[in-house]
N, C-alpha and C positions, 0 to 999 in steps of 0.2 A: 264336326258333328258326328261323322262316322266313328271317330275315336270314342266319343261319348257313348254312342250306342254299343260299341264293342265292350267298353268298360262296364256298362250296366248289365249286359248279357253275361259277362264273366262273373260279376258279383252275384247275379241271380242264380247262375249255374252252381256256384260254390255253395250258396245257401241251400239250394235244392239237394245237393249231395249230403250236407249235414243233416238235413231233415230226413232223408232216406235212412240214415243210420239210426234215427230215433223212432220214426213211425212211417212206414212206406205205404200205408193204406188210407191216409187221411185225405179229405177232399182237396186240401191246399196243393198237394203234389200234382194232381191231375190238372188243376186250374193253372198252376204255374207252367206246366209242360205245354198246355194249349196256348197260353199267351206267349210263351217263348217261341212257339212256331210262328205266331203272328209277327213277333218282333224280328224273327229271322227273315221273314218275307219282306218286311219293311226295310231291314238293313240291306237286303239285296237290291231294292229300288234305289236306296241312297248310294250304294256302291256303283250301280250302273250310271247314276247321274254324275258321280265323282269321276268315273272313267271318261264320260263325255266332257267334263270340265278339263280333265287332263289333256284330252285330245284337242280341246280348243285353246289350251294354254299357250300353244305355239303361236297361233295368230294373235292371241291376246298379248303375249310378250312382245311380238313384233309391233303391235299398236303402242304398247308402253314405251318401247325403245324409240319408235318414231316420235311419240310425244316428247320424250326426253330430248331428242335432237332438235325438235322444233322449239322447245322452250329454251334450250341453250342458245339457239340462233336468235330467238327473240331477245334474250338477255344481252347478247353481243350487240345486236342492232340498237337496243336501248342505250347501251353504253356508248356506242358510236354517236348516236344522236345527242347524248349528254355532252360528249366532247365537242361535237360540232356547235352546239349551243354556246358552249364556253368560248370557242374560237370566234364565232360570229359576234358575241358580245365584246370580245377583246378588239376585234377589227372595227367594230362600230365606235368603240371608245377611241381607238387610234384615229379614225376618220374625224371624229368630233374634235380631237386635239389638233389635228392638222388644219381643220377648218378654222379653229380659233387662231392658230398661228397665222394663217393666210389673211384673216381679217385684220389682225393687229399689224401685220406687215403692210397691208394695203393702206391702213390709216397712216402708218409712218411714212410711206412713199408719198401719200397725198400731202402730208405736212411738209416733207422735204421739197416737193414740187412748188408748193406755195412760197417757201423760203427762197427757192431759186428764182421764181418769178419776181419777187420783190427785189432781189439782188440785181437782176438784169434791168429791172425798171429804173432803179437808182442810177445804175451805170448809164443808162440811156439818157436820163435827165441831165447828167453831168457831161454828156457828150463823149465819154470814154476817152479822155486825152491820155497820151503816154508821157513818160518822164521827160523826154527831150523837148517835147512841145511846151511842157510847163516851165522848163528852164529858159527856153528862148523867149518866152513871153515877158520875162523880166519883171515879174511881180515881186511882191514882198517876199524876202527869203523865208521868213517864218511861215507865211502862208504856203510857200512852196514846200517846206518840210512837212507841214500838216497834210497837204494834198498828196505828197508822195507816200506818206505813212498810210493814209486812208486808201490809196490805190493798191498798195501791197496787201493790206488787210482784206480788201474786197477780193483780190486775186486768190489769196490763201483760202478764204471762206468758200469761194466758188469751187476751187479744186477739191477741197474736202467734201463738200456737199455732193459734187459729181461722183466721187469715189463711193460715198455711202449709198447714193442712189443706184450705182452700178451693182454694188454688193447685194442690196436688197432685191434688185431685179433678178439676180442669180438665185437668191434664196427663194423668191417667189416661183421661179421656174422649177427648182428642186421640189418645193412643196407641191406644186401641181403634178409633177411626175409621181411622187409618193402617193398622192391622193388617188390618181388614176390606178396605180398598182393595187392599193388597198381596196379600192372599189371593185376591181376585177376579182381579187381574191375573195372578197365578201360575196360577190355574185356567184362565184364557183362554190363557196361553202353553202350558200343558200340552195343552189341547185342540188348539191350532194345531200343536203338535209331533206329536200323534197323527195329525192330518190329513196333515201333510207326510210322516210316515213311511209312511202308507198310500199316498200318492201316489208316494213313492220306490219302494215294493215293486211297484206297478203299472208304473212306468217301467222298472224292471229286468226285469220279466217281458216287457214289450214289446221291450226291447233284446235279451234272450236269444233271443226268437223271430226277430227280424230278423237277428241275428248267425248263428243256426243255419241259416237259409235261405240267407244269403249264403255261409257256409262250405261248405254242401252243394253249392251251384252252382259255387263255385271248385274244390272238390275233384274234382267230376266232370270239369270241363274240364281240370284238371291231369293227371288219370289218363289221359284220352284223348291229350293232347299227349305225356305221358311215353311211352306205348306207341309212338306214331309216331316220337318222337325216338330211342327204342331201335333201331327198324328203320333209321332214317337213319344212326345211328352205325355199325352194322355194315356197311352198304353203303358208307359213306364210307371206312372202313378199307380195304376191298377196292379202291376206286378209287384211294386213296393209294398202295397197293402197285404197282398197274399204272402209275400216273403217274410213279413214280420212274424207270422205264426211260427214258421220254420226257425227263424233266427232266435225267437224267444225260447223254443224248446232246446235248440242247440246250446244256448247260453246257460239254461238250467242244467243240462248235462255236464257242461264244462265246470259250472260251479260245484256240482256234486263230486266230480272227479278232483277238483281242487280241495274240497273239504276232506275227502278221504286221504289225499296226499298230505294234507296238513296234519291229520291224525297220525299217519304213519311217521311223519317227521317228529312229532311230539313224543311218540312212543320211543323212537330211537334216541331222542334227546334225553328222556328219562332213564333209559337203560345205560346210556353213557354216563350220566350223572351218578347212577348207583354204582357202576363199576369204578368210577373215580373215587367215590367215597370209601369203597372197600379197599382200594389200593392205598389210600391215605391212612386208613386204620391199621393196615398191615405194617406200613412204614412207621407209624407211631409206636406200635408194640415192639418192633425190632429196635428202634432207638432206645426204648425203656430197658429192654434186656441187655443191650450193650452198656448202658450206664450202670446197671446193676453189676455186671461182670467187672467193669473197671473199678467199682467201689470195693468188690471182694478182693481183687488183686492188690489194691492199695492197702487194704487192711492186713493181708498176709505179709506184705513187705514191711509194714510198720512193726508187726510182731517179731519178725526175724531180726530187725535192728535192735529191739529191746533185749533179746536173749544174750547172756555173757558168752563170749567165745571160749572154746576148749584150749588147754595149754599143751601143745605138742612139744616134742623134743627139740632142743636147740639146733641139733644137726639137721633135723628134718625141716626146721624153720629156715635154715640157711639155704638148704637145697631147694626148698619149695617157696622161697621168699617172693619170687616173682610169680611163679605158677599158681600159688595159693590165692593170689589176689584176683578175685573174679572180675571179669570186665564189667564195666558199668552198663548194665542193660538199659535199654530205652524204656522208660517207665510207660505204663499203659496210658497215663494222662497225656504225657508228651506225644505218644503215638496217636492217641485219639485227637489231640489238638492239631495234628497235621492234616490239612484238608486233602481229600483224594483228588486225583487229577481232574475228576468231573465235578469238583466243587464249584460254588458260585464264582463266576469270573467277574473281573472288574468291568463294569459297564462302560462303554465308550462315552467320552464326554459329549454332552448334547451339542448338536451343531449350532454354530453361532448364526443367529438370525440376522440377515442383512436388512438394513433399513431400506425402504422403498426409495428408488432413485428419483430425485426431483428433476423436472425438466429444466434444462439450462435456458438462459435468455435467448440463445440462438434458435431454440426450438419453439419459442412462442410465436403465435400467429402474427404475421405482419401483412397488411394489405389495405390499400386506400379504399377499395370498394366496400369493405366491411364498415369503415367509418362513415360511409355515405348511405347506410341503410336508413330508409324512411324519407330520404330527401331526393331520390331519383325521379325522373319523369318517364312515362311510358314512351316507347320508341316511335309511336305514331298516334295520330288522332283518330279516334273511333270508339265504338261501343264494345265492351268486353262481353262476349256471348258464352264463353266456356271458361270456367275458373279452375284453378289448381285444386286437384283432389276430387273434382266432380266426376261422376261415372260417365263412361263413353258407351256408345251403342254396342260395341263388341265385348263389353264386360270389364275392360280395364278402366283406369282412371286417368284424367288429364294430368300431365306432368308440368304444364305451363299454362299460358293464357292464349285464347284466340281472340284477336281484336278485329272486328269487322270494320273494314275501311275500303274506300274506293280505289279502283285500279289506278296506279300511277302516283298514289300518295307517297310522300317522303317517309323513309324509314331512317331514324337517327340512332346513333350509338348512345347507349345510356351513360357511358363513361369512357375515359381515355383507355386505349388498349391497342392491340395489334391483331390484325386479321390472321387467323390460323386455318380457316377453311372457307372456301368460296367456290362451290361446285354444285351441280345438280345431283340430287340423291333421291332414290325411289321413296315415295311416300311423303317427302318433304319439298320436292321441287327444287328451285334455286335456293340453296341453303348457305347462310353465312354465319360464321362463329368468330367471336372476338374474345381474345384472352386478355383479362384485366389484371393478371398477376395473382399470386397467393392462391393458386388453384381455383380462381373464380373465372367462369366463362358465361357469356351471354349468347343465346341462340336465336337466330332470326330465319324463319322458314316461310315457304310458299311465296317468295318474292317474285315479282314480275321481271325484275332485272337487278343484277349485282353491279354496283358502281365501284366497288373496291375489290382488290385481288389479294391473294395470300402474301403476307409480308408487309402490307400497307399499314402504317400507323394512323390511328384515327383519334380524334378528340371527342370529348363528350358533347353531344348535340350535333355532330357532323353527319351529313347525309351519306349513308352507305349503301342504300338500296331503295327500290320502289315497290309498293304493295302490289300483289297480284294473287293469282289462284293456281300457281303451278303445282306439279306433283299430283294432279288428278283431283284437287280439291274443288268441289262444285261452287264454293262461295269465295268471293274476293275478300282478302284480309291477311293479317300477319299472325303467324304462330310464334310465340315468344317464350323463352325459358331462361332461367338463371340457375346455374349449377355450381356446386362447390365440392371438390373431391369426387366429381362424377355423380353426386346425388342432387336430384332436383329440389329447388327451393321455391316457396310461394312468392311469385314476383310482386303480388300486391302488398306484401309485407315490406318491400324495399322501395316502393314508390310513394311520393308525397300525396297525402289525401287532399283532395280539393274541397 
């Protein structure tokens, strides 16, 4: 705003200088001088406030740096909590699987015990005789063979069943050990999660206190500057109205000077055209006289050729045979036909025009994101409060969207790509940028936490961050952009209309 006041003052001073050159006794001059004095006083107040803001910039920068460190720590804690949540889920799944295996094994052991009980009961009913006793009894040989076979079968079945029971008991013991270890690890992870959650609450409370202090300081300074700017705006309008008279007179003087300059140029142009016409007339007369002279010489030559030559003595002819033959003079026509060194020269051949080069297929645009235009989804659920191209409070325009959403809501990648930036940045808080190839980038700002790091590959719809209000933003939500070759695009033109 100080720069704006300086610019207005400079423009007004220049206008006043032009006006003094036209009329130094008009009422506008004194009015402008008086108002310029008021403007100078107001500018002094603004400059004093600016110095105070510069003096406070150190503490304000410390608060901003502290806010940056806190928000980075919150993001790291959130990422740790996210990983702990995944670990707890995995261990709970493992415990559930172990519990299922234990139950199945318990059922199998129960069934095996029942089989063993039946086997032992049958042996008890038969009295459990051995092979020698059966042979000495002297029973039927066929019955003896059957009894021996049955006895061996029962023995083998009992041995196999006992081995299986022993193996299952070992498995049951191992499963119990694994279950205890997993339960202990789960308890430790849950304790760690509770600690991280408490740490996160403390960090958020510290962040809120820092942000409140910084916001209060900024709001106070903005209020004071706004009041002075309002006064400056009213005074500037008055100076503009008074300066218009000076500007109009200066413009009229410039137009008169331009008119006179144009008249002078036209006079010089007419004199030049007159001199050129006289020069061409002299050249035409010279060419006519030269042609007349050539014609006269040609006529004299033709007359000499028609006269009969005199008959000299034979001796004189022999002596002067060669000498009497005049050399062939160059005829005036031939001489005239020879162009002088400064004659018209052969014009260089026109330059060959090259046909415009066509783009090769390799230069054509290739990119999957371009083919998905109109079918993408917004990266988070919420209401769009600021749209692409709409005016911002400071005078610029929005280069993307601001989606109001609750803190902790999931932020998903709009398409497959690779994370190229995941860091805190002033004004944008925890910022994450995904490269989708073919010079297309998607930007996600003001995040509460970043769940991906630089170099991570992401899929379309994969969670990459959580919504927050980092970077000094007073409202929770996601700031989202799509850029191509560095130029911002309207994200709403790329998403599916509901």
